[in-house]
N, C-alpha and C positions, 0 to 999 in steps of 0.2 A: 632356487640357485641352479651355477653351473659347476658342472661338477665338484666336487665336496673336499677342503686339500685333507687326503689323509694323515690318519696315526700313524704311526709304529707298532708293528704289537707287539706286548709286550707280556697281564697279566693273559690269563686262565680265561679263555674263548676268545683271547685278540684283543683287549679292553687291555688300556695302558689310559693312566694319571698322564695326562694334561700338566702341559709345559706353559709361568703363563708367560705372556708374552708381554709385545707391550700397552701401557692401560687396561692393563687383569685382563687381555684376552691369551685364547687362548692359541688358538691358532693363528695363518698371516696367511695375510694373498699372497703369492712369488710377481712382484712384478717387473718389467726390464722399465727401466727411469728415463728408457732412450726409447724408449714406444709411447709411454702415454706422463701426460702431469700426476704428479702421485702428490701434489696437492691442494688440498681441500674445498671447493667453491668456496667464496661470501655467499653470505645469508643471503637464503633469495627474503624478498616482501609476504610478507605477516598475511596468513588467510584472518580474515573477516569470521567466521567459523570454521571453528578445531573440529580436525577430522583423526583416524585412527592408522596408522601402518601399520598393516594388515602378518607381514610375514620380513623379516630381519633379520639379518647375523651377528649382532655388535658380538662376539663374539669372534670374530676373525679383526686381527689385523688391518690393516691400507694407508700405504700412507705417508705422507714422509712424518710426518706429525704422529701416530699411533692413539684416536682420541683412548680416552678411558665409554666408560661405557656411561659416567654418571654425565663426560663433557658433552657424548652423544644427546641422550633426553634431553639436557639442560638446551640443548638448539634448539633442537625438535619442538620442545616447552616454548620456546619465544616465539618462535617462528604460529603455533596455533596447536602443533604436532599432541593430540593430548595423550597417548599412551602409543605403546605399539605389541606387535604380540615376538618373543623371541622363537627364536626357532630351530632346534637339535635338527644334526645329521646323524651324530650317534650316537653311543652310550657315554660317554665325555663333554660332548658338547648339547646333550640332551642337560646333566643333569647339573650343566651348569648354567644355565639356560631354570631347571626351576628351582634349584637355588638364587638364585638370583633375586625372582620375580616374585619371590618370599620374602623375597624383603622391599623391594621396591613397587611403590604405588602407582611407577608408568606404565608396569611390565607387564605380562601375560606368556606363560609357555608355550608353546605348544613344542610335543618332546617323539620320538622316532629317530630312522634308523633309513638314509639316504636309502631314493634306486641304487644305486653305482658304484655299494662300501655292500650290495648283498653277499650279490656271485661269490667273492672271498670271503666272505662268512658261511654261506652255507656248507663251505670243497674243506672249512679246515674245523666242523662243525660247531661255528660259533652261537648259528642262529637261534635258534631255541636262546641256547641261555641273552645276547641280544632280544630278544621280545621278548622275556621275563623281565627286565628289569628297564621293558620302557614300561612294559602294562602296572610294574609299584610304580612308580614315577609318577604317571599319567595317575593314581592316585592327590599328589601331590595336590597341598591349597598352589593358587593360581597357577595351578597346571591346565586352558580350555581348551584344544587342540589337541589330536599328533598327527605331526606329520613333521618336517614335508616326503609322506608316499608316496606312493604310485610307481610311472612305471621312465622308464626311459631309453630304448631301442636308438640315442644316442652315438652314445657312449657305449654303451654294454653291448655285443658280439652277443648270439643267441643260443651261443647255447648259454650267456648267464642267467637265459629269457624268464626261464619255471624261479629259478628262485626270488625273483624281481616279485616272483608273482604271488608265491608262498607268501613271502615280507610283506607285499603287499599286503594280500587277501586276511592276513594275523595282526596289523598294525586296523587293519578292517575292524576286525573283530572287537578289538581292543580299544574302539573309542566306541564303539558300538555297548558295550558291558558297560564303560566308567562311562555313556553320555553324554561325551566331548564330538566335537565340531570334530570334523579330517580333512587334514592339507597337503593333498594333491601335488604331485611334482608331474610334470605330464608329460616328455619328447621327445616328438616324432612316435608316440604311438600311444594315439587318439583312440579308436576301436576298439582297441586292447584294455584299454584305461577307460571306459564306456560300460564294453562289454563286463568286467572284473564287473564294476558297480550290482549293476544292471543281475549278477548272477548271481552275486553274495546277499545284496540289498546292502543298498549304498544309506551310511547315518544320516541322522535328520540333518545337519549340516552340514556342503557338504562339499568347498571351497576349492577352486581349482585356482595353483597358487601363479600369480604369468602366469597368465594363461598366455596362448600360446597358439589357437586353434580360431579358427571360421567362423563368418558370419553364423555357416552352417553349424557345426559344437554350438557355436551361444548361443544358435534357438533349440537346439540337440539338451545340451545341458540344462538348462535354464525350463524346459521345456519338464523337468524330473525334478525343479526346485532346486537346483545344485549352485552357487554364484562362483560368479566370475571374477579372480580378483587381476587389475592392468598394474602394471607397471609401467617399468622409464621408460618399456619395449611402446610405446604405441606411444612414440614421440619421435622414433625414430624413423626419414624421412622415409625408408622402405614398406612400414612397416603397414603394410594400406591396409594388409584382412587385422589388424588388429583395432585399425578405426572402427571397421567395419563389422567389425567382432560389435562393441562397442555401442553402433547403434544403436541396434537393433536387439542388443542387451534389454530385457523390462528396471526403471530405474535402480525397479525393493530386488536388484541377485547381484549389484553391483559394485565390485570393494576398491581398493586402490593399497600402492603395498611398493616396498623399494628394490626387493630381495639386497640388501648392503654389505657387501659392500660391492658389490655389483651391481651394472644395471640402473648408471646416474642418465637420469634425462637430457636428449638436448632442452635448455641447451650449457648444457655442460657435461656431456657424454662425455664418457675418456679413462674420468678423476673418480679420483675415490666417490662411492654414495653413500648416503648415512639418512636419517630418517626422516631428518629436517632437511631434505630440499622433496619431499611430498607438492610439495606448495606447487613448485613446473607442472608439473606429471597430476599434480589436480587440473590447472587448466586449464593446463594441453584438450585435458579430459570437457570441461567443460564446452573449449568452441568447439570440436565432435563435437557435440550434443545439441550448442546454438542452447545452454542454457548459458546461466551467468552462474561463478562459479561461489556466490554462499550460497544458494539452492542445490547444489548437485553437494559442498562438503558439509549440509545438512545429514539429504539422503542418505551417500554414503557413514556417516554420523551414525544414522539410525540403526542401516541395514547390519555394518560390524558388533555394534552392543545385538542386536537379533541374534547373532553368529557365535559371540564365546560368553555374552552379558555383560553389562557396566565393570566396569574395570574394579570400581570402590565396591562392589555382589559383594566381594573376601578379604578386607581389606589386611593388609598384607603384618606376616609376625610380628612383634611389641619385640620378639628379641632381637640383640645386638649384628649382628653381622657375623660369621664366621673367625673363630678369629685360630694366631699361631697355623702350624704345616695347609690348614682346609686357609683360611686367610686368598693363599696364596692360588690353593688349585681353584678357585669358586671366583679367585680378580677381585676381591676385594681388597678392603685396610685389614693391617693383623693390626 
């Protein structure tokens, strides 16, 4: 995920209650309508074999329509997307992700504090409290991953790197303690990400979300059994390094994702992204690999279930969605 929308400080430890936005979202992507098309793209041709979106942010509203998370999932289902991993980036969005996944059969959750948030949290003494909340959320039903966590040297200055590494190590420990997968955010920090994983020991199932390395990193990561998740960036004209990485990656270590609402794939690049646009990325990946899209979809679906388990393994809670004050907080009907 690119730079996470930042919540205002408020609660102890710097945590804030999210304010519901369009469609039950609790964040909004700031966009200049004069610089990008804010309309959601039309539905692509449905996949014949379904896949999962390995990484999405349905808590972030984008575009003119501000689609509700239910509408997002309905559109995705209509084109062959079997489920999504909804990813938190701080305490409020991680809590939202866990709460919605608990009642929604098409959603699993990942919980974490984004690396770009950690230096400020550390500076005001809130990092330990935040990690304690993530640890609690990691034990909830249908939370199957810790993430997105990792290192981001693109937006964080050198004086913030120690806090990022501390938080990364803390998230790794949480994932291993709960037996969960790890979703890594790695931006301009390949060497230190790999060094940290090797030094402290990576969880059994480790995923490089929105893989941004080259063929060399792909070979190295997969030699350790780690997974590479490709987003819409693999379709971009200037992303030959990603296509080369895809070509050398073992097929049983490949996943696909949107990172929605960011990084919409060609031919709808620049517009609001959503899980229902996965078919564009999947077909582009199949073209790079010279394989049938249905065969690749079947492989990726199997890979995704190997990382997170089946979406039906832990049925959603039979209870009704939160009501009253909590309904707005979690983006469900009162």
